[in-house]
C-alpha positions as a printed Julia matrix, in Angstrom:
100×3 Matrix{Float64}:
 -18.44  20.01   10.79
 -18.08  21.53    7.32
 -20.66  19.43    5.76
 -23.05  20.62    8.5
 -22.54  24.23    7.62
 -22.42  23.33    3.81
 -18.94  24.42    3.21
 -17.23  22.33    0.43
 -14.24  20.19    1.31
 -11.64  20.0    -1.47
  -9.84  17.15   -0.06
  -7.42  15.94    2.69
  -3.76  16.53    3.04
  -1.8   14.1     5.23
   1.21  16.06    6.74
   4.28  14.13    8.03
   3.18  11.02    6.25
   6.45   9.35    6.03
  10.21   9.94    6.82
  12.82   9.11    4.21
  16.08   8.46    5.76
  18.72  10.65    4.42
  21.45   8.18    5.0
  19.91   4.84    3.64
  16.92   5.98    1.87
  14.29   3.72    3.59
  10.98   5.38    4.16
   9.21   4.8     7.6
   5.63   5.76    8.52
   6.72   7.33   11.79
   3.27   8.13   13.03
   1.8    4.72   11.95
   0.23   3.34    8.82
  -1.3    5.56    6.54
  -4.18   3.2     5.77
  -6.3    5.02    8.27
  -5.93   8.21    6.16
  -6.99   6.41    3.11
  -9.85   4.67    4.85
 -11.08   8.22    5.97
 -11.15   9.5     2.64
 -13.11   6.5     1.15
 -15.57   6.68    4.22
 -16.26  10.35    3.43
 -15.92  10.6    -0.17
 -12.77  12.76    0.07
  -9.82  13.07   -2.29
  -6.34  12.56   -0.72
  -4.76  15.86   -2.04
  -1.29  15.09   -0.86
   1.06  12.88    1.47
   3.68  15.62    2.59
   6.69  13.92    3.83
   8.4   14.52    7.47
  11.66  16.41    6.68
  13.5   19.08    8.57
  14.27  21.09    5.43
  10.49  21.77    4.9
  10.36  23.42    8.61
  13.65  25.14    8.2
  12.84  26.52    4.85
   9.51  27.87    6.25
  11.23  29.44    9.1
  13.56  31.24    6.57
  10.5   32.51    4.82
  11.32  30.39    1.61
   8.64  27.85    0.66
   9.91  24.45   -0.37
   9.14  25.14   -4.02
  11.52  27.96   -3.9
  14.22  26.53   -1.78
  14.69  23.34   -3.68
  12.84  23.76   -7.12
  12.6   20.45   -9.04
  13.23  18.6    -5.89
  10.89  15.59   -4.73
   9.33  17.54   -1.73
   8.67  20.48   -3.95
   7.02  18.47   -6.56
   4.54  17.23   -3.85
   3.51  20.79   -3.05
   3.38  21.7    -6.67
   1.17  18.57   -7.5
  -0.96  19.44   -4.56
  -1.35  23.0    -5.82
  -2.24  21.9    -9.18
  -5.04  19.48   -7.93
  -6.36  22.23   -5.79
  -6.45  24.7    -8.78
  -8.2   22.32  -10.8
 -10.71  21.59   -8.23
 -11.64  25.39   -7.83
 -11.48  26.04  -11.61
  -8.01  27.51  -12.09
  -5.6   26.7   -14.81
  -1.8   27.19  -15.01
  -0.4   30.04  -16.83
   0.27  29.14  -20.35
  -2.22  26.27  -20.37
  -5.72  26.47  -21.69
C-alpha cells in the first residue's frame, strides 16, 4: 500500500520476536519461526530495523509512562530500542548529539 502511494518505507520492526525465559535463559520464538519476517524483508527489499523481544517489563514500563530506555538504561531490551532509533535516525539524516 505505501509503495502504491509513494510513501517511503524505512524498514520493518518485528515485535514480540522471541521470549527469553527469566529462569533458565532459553529463548523461544513464541509465535513461530522468524524466518518468514526475514524472507518478507528480502522479498520487498526492506531492512529489518529491530527484533523487539516479548517481555512483560516492556508493557509494564509503557503503562507506567516510562519507556524501556528510561526504566532500564543500559539493559539488553533498552539497547534494542536504542539501536533501532539510531538506525532510523541514520536513515532520515539525523545524527546523535556530539557526533558529527
